[in-house]
C-alpha positions as CSV (number, residue, x, y, z in Angstrom):
1,M,9.5,8.7,-17.1
2,T,11.3,8.4,-20.3
3,A,11.0,5.4,-22.7
4,G,13.0,2.4,-21.8
5,A,15.1,0.1,-23.9
6,P,14.6,-3.7,-24.1
7,A,15.7,-5.1,-20.8
8,R,19.1,-6.9,-20.7
9,Q,18.8,-8.0,-17.1
10,P,19.3,-11.5,-15.7
11,A,16.1,-13.5,-15.6
12,Q,16.2,-13.9,-11.8
13,T,13.6,-16.7,-12.3
14,G,14.4,-18.5,-9.1
15,L,14.3,-15.3,-7.0
16,V,11.0,-14.2,-8.6
17,A,9.5,-17.6,-7.7
18,V,10.7,-17.3,-4.1
19,C,9.3,-13.8,-3.8
20,L,6.0,-14.8,-5.3
21,G,5.8,-17.9,-3.0
22,L,6.4,-15.8,0.0
23,Y,3.8,-13.2,-0.9
24,L,1.2,-15.9,-1.5
25,L,2.1,-17.3,1.9
26,F,1.7,-13.8,3.4
27,C,-1.8,-13.6,1.9
28,L,-3.1,-16.7,3.7
29,Q,-4.7,-14.5,6.3
30,Q,-7.6,-16.9,6.9
31,V,-5.5,-20.0,7.5
32,V,-5.4,-20.1,11.3
33,L,-2.7,-21.7,13.5
34,T,-4.1,-23.4,16.6
35,G,-2.5,-25.5,19.3
36,R,-1.9,-25.9,23.0
37,Y,0.7,-23.1,23.0
38,F,-1.6,-20.5,21.4
39,G,-4.1,-18.7,23.6
40,V,-6.0,-17.7,20.4
41,G,-5.9,-18.7,16.8
42,L,-3.1,-17.0,14.9
43,S,-3.2,-16.1,11.2
44,L,-0.6,-18.1,9.2
45,G,-0.1,-15.1,6.8
46,S,0.5,-12.6,9.5
47,M,2.8,-14.9,11.5
48,A,4.8,-15.6,8.2
49,I,5.2,-11.8,7.7
50,R,6.5,-11.3,11.2
51,G,8.8,-14.4,11.0
52,V,10.3,-13.4,7.7
53,A,10.7,-9.7,8.8
54,L,12.4,-10.7,12.0
55,G,14.6,-13.2,10.2
56,L,15.7,-10.6,7.6
57,S,16.3,-8.0,10.3
58,A,18.4,-10.3,12.4
59,W,20.4,-11.4,9.3
60,A,21.0,-7.8,8.3
61,L,22.1,-6.8,11.8
62,W,24.6,-9.7,11.8
63,R,25.8,-8.9,8.2
64,H,26.3,-5.2,8.2
65,G,25.0,-3.7,11.5
66,V,23.1,-0.5,10.9
67,P,24.3,1.2,7.7
68,A,24.8,4.9,7.8
69,C,22.1,5.6,5.3
70,L,19.5,3.7,7.5
71,R,20.4,5.2,10.9
72,W,17.8,8.0,10.8
73,P,15.1,5.7,9.3
74,L,15.7,3.3,12.1
75,L,15.3,6.0,14.7
76,S,12.1,7.2,13.1
77,I,10.7,3.7,12.9
78,L,11.5,3.3,16.6
79,L,9.8,6.6,17.3
80,C,6.7,5.4,15.5
81,M,6.7,2.2,17.5
82,T,7.0,4.3,20.7
83,A,4.0,6.4,19.6
84,L,2.0,3.2,19.0
85,A,2.9,2.0,22.5
86,A,1.9,5.3,24.0
87,S,-1.5,5.2,22.2
88,V,-2.1,1.7,23.6
89,L,-1.2,2.6,27.1
90,A,-3.4,5.8,27.0
91,S,-6.3,4.1,25.4
92,D,-9.6,3.3,27.1
93,H,-9.7,0.2,24.9
94,S,-6.1,-1.0,25.4
95,A,-6.7,-4.7,24.4
96,L,-8.2,-3.6,21.0
97,A,-5.6,-1.0,20.5
98,F,-2.8,-3.5,21.2
99,K,-4.1,-5.8,18.5
100,Y,-3.9,-3.1,15.8
101,A,-0.7,-1.7,17.2
102,V,0.9,-5.1,16.5
103,R,-0.4,-4.9,13.0
104,Y,1.2,-1.4,12.4
105,A,4.4,-2.5,14.2
106,T,4.6,-5.5,11.8
107,A,4.4,-3.2,8.8
108,L,7.1,-1.0,10.3
109,L,9.3,-4.1,10.9
110,W,8.7,-5.2,7.4
111,L,9.8,-1.8,6.1
112,W,13.0,-2.0,8.1
113,A,13.7,-5.5,6.8
114,L,13.2,-4.5,3.1
115,L,15.4,-1.4,3.5
116,N,18.2,-3.6,4.8
117,L,17.7,-6.1,2.1
118,A,17.9,-3.3,-0.5
119,V,21.1,-2.0,1.0
120,A,22.7,-5.5,1.1
121,W,21.4,-6.6,-2.3
122,P,20.3,-3.8,-4.6
123,Q,19.3,-6.2,-7.4
124,W,16.6,-7.8,-5.2
125,P,13.7,-5.3,-5.6
126,R,13.5,-5.9,-9.3
127,A,12.7,-9.6,-8.7
128,A,10.2,-8.6,-6.0
129,A,8.5,-6.2,-8.3
130,L,8.1,-8.8,-11.0
131,A,6.7,-11.2,-8.5
132,A,4.2,-8.5,-7.4
133,L,3.2,-8.1,-11.1
134,I,2.5,-11.8,-11.3
135,A,0.5,-11.6,-8.0
136,V,-1.7,-8.9,-9.5
137,W,-2.6,-11.2,-12.4
138,I,-3.3,-14.0,-10.0
139,N,-5.6,-11.7,-8.0
140,L,-7.4,-10.7,-11.2
141,A,-7.8,-14.3,-12.3
142,L,-9.1,-15.4,-8.8
143,G,-11.4,-12.4,-8.6
144,M,-13.0,-13.1,-12.0
145,A,-13.4,-16.8,-11.1
146,V,-15.2,-15.8,-7.9
147,R,-17.3,-13.2,-9.8
148,L,-18.4,-16.0,-12.1
149,Q,-19.2,-18.1,-9.0
150,W,-16.9,-21.0,-9.9
151,P,-17.1,-23.3,-6.8
152,P,-13.4,-24.2,-6.5
153,A,-12.5,-20.5,-6.7
154,L,-15.0,-19.6,-4.0
155,E,-13.5,-22.2,-1.7
156,W,-9.9,-21.2,-2.5
157,S,-10.5,-17.5,-1.9
158,L,-11.6,-18.2,1.7
159,A,-8.0,-19.1,2.6
160,F,-7.2,-15.5,1.8
161,H,-10.1,-13.4,3.0
162,A,-13.2,-13.8,5.1
163,Q,-16.6,-14.8,3.6
164,G,-17.9,-11.3,4.3
165,S,-15.8,-10.1,1.4
166,F,-18.3,-11.7,-1.0
167,K,-20.7,-8.9,-0.2
168,Y,-18.8,-6.6,-2.5
169,L,-19.5,-8.8,-5.6
170,P,-19.7,-8.2,-8.5
171,R,-16.7,-5.9,-7.6
172,V,-13.5,-7.9,-7.7
173,S,-11.2,-8.1,-4.7
174,G,-9.0,-11.1,-5.5
175,M,-7.1,-12.4,-2.5
176,Y,-7.9,-9.3,-0.4
177,D,-10.6,-8.4,2.0
178,H,-11.8,-5.3,0.0
179,P,-11.7,-4.3,-3.7
180,A,-9.9,-1.1,-2.8
181,L,-6.8,-3.1,-1.8
182,L,-6.7,-4.8,-5.2
183,A,-6.9,-1.4,-7.0
184,A,-4.3,0.3,-4.7
185,T,-1.7,-2.5,-5.0
186,A,-2.2,-2.8,-8.7
187,V,-1.5,0.9,-9.4
188,I,1.6,0.6,-7.1
189,V,2.8,-2.3,-9.1
190,G,2.1,-0.4,-12.3
191,L,4.3,2.5,-11.1
192,L,7.0,0.2,-9.9
193,T,7.2,-1.4,-13.4
194,I,7.2,2.1,-15.1
195,Q,10.2,3.0,-12.8
196,L,12.0,-0.2,-13.7
197,Y,11.3,0.3,-17.4
198,Q,12.7,3.9,-17.2
199,R,15.9,2.4,-15.8
200,H,15.9,-0.3,-18.5
201,A,15.4,-3.0,-15.9
202,V,12.3,-4.5,-17.6
203,G,11.1,-4.7,-21.1
204,R,7.9,-3.6,-22.9
205,A,6.2,-6.8,-22.3
206,Q,6.4,-6.4,-18.5
207,L,5.4,-2.7,-18.9
208,A,2.3,-3.6,-21.0
209,A,1.3,-6.4,-18.5
210,A,1.6,-3.9,-15.6
211,V,-0.5,-1.2,-17.3
212,L,-3.1,-3.7,-18.4
213,A,-3.3,-5.2,-14.9
214,A,-3.7,-1.7,-13.3
215,I,-6.5,-0.8,-15.7
216,G,-8.2,-4.1,-15.2
217,A,-8.0,-3.8,-11.4
218,L,-9.4,-0.3,-11.4
219,A,-12.3,-1.3,-13.7
220,L,-13.1,-4.6,-12.1
221,S,-12.8,-3.4,-8.5
222,E,-14.8,-0.2,-9.3
223,V,-12.6,1.8,-6.9
224,R,-12.3,5.5,-7.3
225,N,-9.7,6.4,-4.6
226,P,-6.5,5.5,-6.7
227,L,-7.8,7.6,-9.6
228,L,-6.7,10.8,-7.8
229,P,-2.9,10.0,-7.6
230,V,-3.0,8.3,-11.0
231,A,-4.5,11.5,-12.5
232,G,-1.9,13.6,-10.8
233,L,0.8,11.4,-12.1
234,I,-0.5,11.7,-15.7
235,L,-0.9,15.5,-15.4
236,W,2.7,15.8,-14.2
237,W,3.9,13.6,-17.0
238,A,1.9,15.6,-19.6
239,W,3.4,18.9,-18.2
240,S,6.9,17.6,-18.3
241,R,6.4,16.3,-21.9
242,R,4.5,19.3,-23.2
243,A,7.4,20.4,-25.5
244,G,8.5,16.8,-26.3
245,E,8.4,14.8,-29.5
246,R,5.0,14.0,-31.1
247,P,5.1,10.3,-30.3
248,R,5.6,11.1,-26.6
249,R,2.7,13.6,-26.6
250,R,0.5,10.9,-28.2
251,T,1.4,8.5,-25.4
252,V,0.4,11.2,-22.9
253,W,-2.9,11.8,-24.6
254,A,-3.5,8.0,-24.8
255,A,-2.8,7.7,-21.0
256,A,-5.1,10.6,-20.2
257,L,-8.0,9.3,-22.4
258,G,-7.5,5.8,-20.9
259,L,-7.8,7.2,-17.4
260,L,-10.9,9.1,-18.4
261,A,-12.5,6.0,-19.8
262,V,-11.7,4.0,-16.6
263,A,-13.0,6.8,-14.4
264,G,-16.1,7.2,-16.5
265,F,-16.8,3.4,-16.2
266,V,-16.2,3.4,-12.5
267,L,-18.4,6.4,-11.8
268,W,-21.1,5.0,-14.0
269,Q,-21.0,1.7,-12.0
270,R,-21.1,3.6,-8.7
271,Y,-23.7,6.2,-9.8
272,A,-26.5,4.7,-7.8
273,E,-24.5,4.8,-4.6
274,M,-23.5,8.4,-5.1
275,T,-26.9,9.7,-6.0
276,S,-28.4,8.1,-2.9
277,A,-26.9,10.9,-0.8
278,V,-27.1,13.7,-3.3
279,H,-29.8,15.4,-1.2
280,E,-27.4,16.0,1.6
281,S,-24.4,17.7,-0.2
282,P,-22.4,17.1,-3.4
283,L,-19.2,16.3,-1.4
284,T,-21.1,13.8,0.8
285,A,-22.5,12.1,-2.3
286,F,-19.2,12.0,-4.2
287,S,-17.3,10.7,-1.2
288,L,-20.0,8.2,-0.3
289,G,-20.5,9.5,3.2
290,R,-16.8,10.2,4.0
291,T,-17.6,13.7,5.3
292,Y,-19.3,12.1,8.3
293,L,-16.3,9.9,8.9
294,W,-14.0,12.9,8.6
295,S,-15.9,15.0,11.0
296,G,-16.2,12.1,13.4
297,A,-12.4,11.5,13.2
298,I,-11.8,15.2,14.0
299,E,-14.1,15.0,17.0
300,A,-12.3,11.8,18.2
301,W,-9.0,13.6,17.9
302,R,-10.2,16.7,19.8
303,S,-11.4,14.5,22.6
304,H,-8.0,12.7,22.8
305,P,-5.5,15.2,21.2
306,W,-2.2,13.8,22.3
307,F,-2.4,10.0,22.0
308,G,-5.7,9.5,20.2
309,L,-8.2,6.8,20.9
310,G,-5.7,4.0,20.4
311,A,-4.4,2.2,17.3
312,G,-7.3,1.0,15.2
313,V,-9.9,1.9,17.8
314,F,-11.8,4.7,15.9
315,Q,-13.5,2.3,13.5
316,F,-15.1,0.6,16.5
317,L,-16.3,3.9,18.0
318,V,-17.5,5.5,14.7
319,P,-21.2,5.6,15.7
320,D,-20.3,7.5,18.9
321,Y,-18.7,10.3,16.9
322,T,-20.9,10.4,13.8
323,G,-24.3,10.6,15.4
324,G,-25.1,6.9,15.2
325,R,-24.2,6.6,11.6
326,F,-22.4,3.5,10.3
327,D,-21.8,0.1,12.0
328,R,-19.1,-0.5,14.6
329,G,-15.9,-2.0,13.3
330,E,-16.8,-1.5,9.6
331,L,-15.3,1.8,8.6
332,H,-12.1,3.7,9.5
333,A,-11.4,7.4,9.0
334,H,-10.8,7.1,5.2
335,N,-8.1,9.8,5.3
336,G,-4.5,9.3,6.2
337,L,-4.0,12.4,8.3
338,L,-7.3,12.0,10.2
339,A,-6.7,8.3,10.8
340,V,-3.3,9.1,12.3
341,L,-4.7,11.9,14.5
342,S,-7.8,9.9,15.6
343,E,-5.8,6.8,16.4
344,T,-2.5,8.1,17.8
345,G,-3.0,11.8,18.2
346,L,-0.4,14.5,17.8
347,C,2.4,12.2,19.0
348,G,1.6,9.7,16.3
349,L,1.5,12.5,13.7
350,L,4.8,13.8,14.8
351,A,6.3,10.3,14.6
352,C,4.9,9.8,11.1
353,V,6.3,13.1,9.9
354,C,9.7,12.3,11.3
355,M,9.6,8.9,9.5
356,L,8.7,10.6,6.2
357,W,11.5,13.1,6.6
358,A,14.1,10.4,7.6
359,L,13.2,8.2,4.6
360,W,12.9,10.9,1.9
361,A,15.4,13.6,2.9
362,P,18.5,11.7,1.7
363,L,16.7,10.9,-1.6
364,L,15.5,14.4,-2.3
365,R,19.0,15.9,-1.9
366,N,20.3,14.1,-5.0
367,P,19.0,15.4,-8.3
368,A,19.4,11.9,-9.8
369,E,17.0,10.5,-7.2
370,R,14.8,13.5,-6.6
371,G,12.3,12.9,-9.4
372,W,11.2,9.4,-8.5
373,A,11.5,10.0,-4.8
374,L,9.0,12.9,-5.1
375,I,6.7,10.9,-7.3
376,W,6.5,8.1,-4.8
377,L,6.0,10.4,-1.9
378,L,3.1,12.2,-3.5
379,F,1.7,9.1,-5.0
380,L,1.6,7.1,-1.7
381,L,0.2,10.1,0.2
382,G,-2.4,10.7,-2.6
383,L,-3.6,7.1,-2.2
384,N,-4.6,8.0,1.4
385,V,-6.6,11.2,0.7
386,F,-9.9,9.4,0.4
387,D,-8.9,6.1,2.2
388,F,-6.4,4.8,4.7
389,Y,-4.4,1.8,3.5
390,P,-1.6,1.3,6.0
391,L,-4.1,-0.6,8.2
392,F,-3.9,-3.5,5.7
393,Y,-0.9,-5.7,5.0
394,P,-1.2,-5.8,1.2
395,F,-0.7,-2.1,1.0
396,S,2.1,-2.0,3.6
397,L,4.0,-4.7,1.8
398,H,3.8,-3.0,-1.6
399,A,4.6,0.5,-0.2
400,A,7.6,-0.9,1.6
401,L,8.8,-2.5,-1.7
402,A,8.5,0.9,-3.4
403,V,10.6,2.6,-0.7
404,A,13.1,-0.3,-0.9
405,L,13.4,0.2,-4.7
406,L,14.3,3.9,-4.1
407,Y,16.9,2.9,-1.6
408,A,18.4,0.2,-3.8
409,H,19.0,2.9,-6.4
410,H,20.3,5.2,-3.7
411,V,22.9,2.5,-2.8
412,E,23.9,2.0,-6.4
413,L,24.4,5.7,-7.0
414,N,26.4,6.3,-3.8
415,G,28.5,3.2,-3.8
416,A,27.5,1.9,-0.4
417,P,28.8,-1.6,0.5
418,E,26.9,-4.4,-1.3
419,S,26.3,-8.0,-0.4
420,G,28.3,-10.7,-2.1
421,M,25.1,-12.3,-3.2
422,S,24.7,-9.9,-6.2
């Protein structure tokens, strides 16, 4: 992550506006489509994601078929969808599992669409990242307006999330159902912008805006989970710059002190919640009861080792596996590995490992790509140590954008065929 020069890239204003408009459309999860042809109400945002993903995938298939660099990723995505289907068929709650399997399948389809778009048009992810940066600031503005109880903002926000999200106030969640989603997406956008800055694709103004947005999101959402991968990133940065010039070492120290300040503020704000369980164990207190969820997820997996309980089902059976603790439908496993095992079993875990290998193996072979590929792999996995974000569209959309940016650079380095739209 070396310093970047002032960006000399085309403005891409129109493309940024299109990406931002689409993302805001995707966030309209509480606008429901009804009609004589719908058996149940359908979310406008979810249907828009599926429609755009299907459209992009069909266009890509017509334009360039399946590129060589995406053949293994395609097979791994199909394997994940097969594991989802198996978990639904084997589940005792197949209707519920099908609902969440569709959500996971939509995220996989979106990943496939963005990978194809990155191959066809490597300049596109930059515009999408800038749109995501603007979206973070819109989230912060809406969240602060809701926090201040401004009536129009309270009404507007209900187009994006359910009224139950107000229970997290004064923690800010913006357009999302939970403050954790705002924090996770903000740090992803921050890292995307740092990567673009390192490649001289954006300037210092965009970098400063992304860093400030990430800090603001972490502080206002009072979320601790993203602090772990961010701390790991700063430690790696400090180690790699330990013998560098003094200005760079000062930047590292400033980043570390800034993270400590944010972490201290968040822990101070959540202190009462943590101390409420301190009589049980320090880990239970620090994790806000996650140890019970983790042990429950392990028991759920042991009872259904091959295919799990079904996609998304564990959160509705949490009391059955945690001795009556927690409410049904409120909490998931809060760990990526345990969520995959409890929902889709060993078959789902194998499919996920295959997808990670298929996506990252080509990137890790090339020394010019290895650094950022490894950073993103560890960063996205680190976000899911104390939580499980793939269940939610905001994270899935941002994570897919991060992978698409890696593949856009992969295409530029290896000279794969590009679209005439560049």
